[in-house]
Residue frames relative to the residue before (quaternion, step in Angstrom):
aa qw qx qy qz dx dy dz
M 1.0000 0.0000 0.0000 0.0000 0.00 0.00 0.00
L 0.3564 -0.7235 0.5519 0.2120 3.54 -0.93 0.90
T 0.0432 -0.8334 0.5506 -0.0198 3.55 -0.54 1.16
R 0.7748 0.1820 -0.1237 0.5927 3.57 1.28 -0.08
P 0.6354 -0.5420 0.3746 0.4028 3.59 -1.18 0.42
V 0.5347 -0.6260 0.4648 0.3260 3.54 -1.14 0.64
P 0.3855 -0.7020 0.5435 0.2515 3.59 -0.92 0.89
E 0.6195 -0.4963 0.4278 0.4323 3.57 -1.25 0.25
P 0.4659 -0.7141 0.4412 0.2799 3.64 -0.84 0.87
T 0.8006 0.1714 -0.0944 0.5663 3.61 1.07 -0.61
D 0.4722 -0.6516 0.5096 0.3047 3.53 -1.26 0.43
A 0.7604 -0.3809 0.2610 0.4567 3.61 -1.29 -0.06
A 0.6831 0.4672 -0.2785 0.4873 3.60 1.18 -0.53
G 0.5533 -0.6338 0.3801 0.3843 3.60 1.28 0.00
R 0.4981 0.6514 -0.4272 0.3809 3.58 1.26 0.27
L 0.5894 -0.5785 0.4413 0.3510 3.55 -1.17 0.69
R 0.2994 -0.7527 0.5629 0.1641 3.56 -0.96 0.92
A 0.5039 -0.6750 0.4597 0.2814 3.54 -0.94 0.96
D 0.6423 0.5219 -0.3492 0.4395 3.62 0.98 -0.66
F 0.5963 0.5370 -0.3626 0.4739 3.60 1.18 -0.47
V 0.6440 0.5068 -0.3165 0.4778 3.60 0.96 -0.87
E 0.6186 0.5462 -0.3213 0.4646 3.57 1.01 -0.86
W 0.6631 0.4929 -0.2905 0.4827 3.58 0.96 -0.89
M 0.6486 0.5330 -0.3151 0.4426 3.60 0.93 -0.93
Q 0.6975 0.4599 -0.2653 0.4812 3.59 1.06 -0.72
G 0.5044 -0.6816 0.4103 0.3357 3.58 1.26 -0.01
L 0.4339 0.6941 -0.4653 0.3369 3.57 1.20 0.39
D 0.5912 -0.5493 0.4461 0.3870 3.56 -1.21 0.46
G 0.5881 -0.5752 0.4342 0.3671 3.57 -1.10 0.66
G 0.8071 0.2452 -0.2004 0.4984 3.57 -0.81 1.00
W 0.3770 0.7415 -0.4873 0.2657 3.62 1.24 -0.07
V 0.7738 0.1853 -0.0982 0.5978 3.57 1.01 -0.86
T 0.7073 0.5182 -0.2758 0.3939 3.57 0.84 -0.99
A 0.6906 0.4427 -0.2902 0.4928 3.62 1.16 -0.31
T 0.4116 0.7015 -0.4827 0.3248 3.59 1.23 0.26
P 0.4378 -0.7168 0.4697 0.2719 3.62 -0.60 1.07
G 0.8315 0.2381 -0.1824 0.4676 3.55 -1.04 0.85
L 0.6084 0.5410 -0.3591 0.4563 3.60 1.24 0.01
G 0.2503 -0.7943 0.5407 0.1191 3.57 -0.44 1.22
R 0.7576 -0.4055 0.2709 0.4339 3.56 -1.34 0.18
P 0.6775 0.4802 -0.3301 0.4488 3.68 0.75 -0.86
A 0.6706 0.4872 -0.2974 0.4738 3.58 0.96 -0.84
Q 0.6140 0.5371 -0.3466 0.4631 3.59 1.06 -0.69
L 0.6780 0.4803 -0.2958 0.4712 3.59 0.90 -0.90
T 0.6149 0.5306 -0.3461 0.4696 3.59 1.07 -0.67
A 0.6646 0.5014 -0.3040 0.4631 3.57 0.88 -0.94
L 0.6723 0.4858 -0.2966 0.4733 3.58 0.93 -0.87
G 0.6631 0.5116 -0.3025 0.4550 3.58 1.01 -0.78
N 0.7146 0.4140 -0.2452 0.5077 3.57 1.13 -0.60
G 0.5495 0.6462 -0.3777 0.3712 3.57 1.29 -0.09
V 0.4427 -0.6482 0.5514 0.2826 3.49 -1.38 0.11
V 0.3914 -0.6866 0.5584 0.2520 3.56 -0.95 0.90
P 0.4695 -0.7263 0.4149 0.2825 3.62 -0.46 1.17
Q 0.6641 0.5069 -0.3182 0.4480 3.61 0.89 -0.86
Q 0.6541 0.5058 -0.3097 0.4695 3.58 1.02 -0.78
A 0.6453 0.5158 -0.3200 0.4638 3.59 0.98 -0.80
A 0.6500 0.5107 -0.3200 0.4630 3.60 0.95 -0.83
S 0.6532 0.5057 -0.3116 0.4696 3.57 0.97 -0.82
A 0.6462 0.5205 -0.3187 0.4581 3.60 0.96 -0.84
L 0.6556 0.5086 -0.3179 0.4588 3.59 0.93 -0.82
Q 0.6485 0.5108 -0.3209 0.4643 3.59 0.99 -0.79
L 0.7029 0.4702 -0.2682 0.4615 3.58 0.99 -0.81
L 0.7924 0.3798 -0.1652 0.4479 3.57 0.90 -0.90
A 0.6504 0.5254 -0.3316 0.4370 3.60 1.06 -0.61
P 0.4275 -0.6877 0.5098 0.2905 3.58 -0.86 0.84
P 0.5970 -0.5513 0.4169 0.4072 3.59 -1.13 0.47
F 0.4644 -0.6720 0.5015 0.2850 3.54 -1.03 0.80
P 0.3970 -0.7344 0.4853 0.2598 3.61 -0.63 1.05
R 0.5046 -0.6551 0.4748 0.3014 3.52 -1.06 0.73
C 0.4317 -0.6983 0.5129 0.2508 3.52 -0.90 0.93
P 0.4317 -0.7161 0.4757 0.2730 3.66 -0.65 1.04
R 0.6535 0.5101 -0.3276 0.4533 3.59 1.02 -0.69
C 0.6802 0.4930 -0.2873 0.4601 3.58 1.13 -0.63
A 0.5836 0.6175 -0.3676 0.3780 3.59 1.18 -0.43
G 0.3946 -0.7455 0.4610 0.2756 3.57 1.24 -0.25
G 0.5494 0.6719 -0.3644 0.3377 3.53 1.05 0.56
């Protein structure tokens, strides 16, 4: 879900902006880019090695078997 305006994808030098990648992955603004001491290269590395939350949730729904109902919990 888009909850904020899209940042510019590149900076004045034509380099990819980390806040744009953060937005593309559906993360809250500053989730990675507001981490103290983390420069642009490290931010892009972290984002590139991260998991897109929406994709992970979809994968779990598709791949995880249904959780069996506990007979003791069914009250029967």
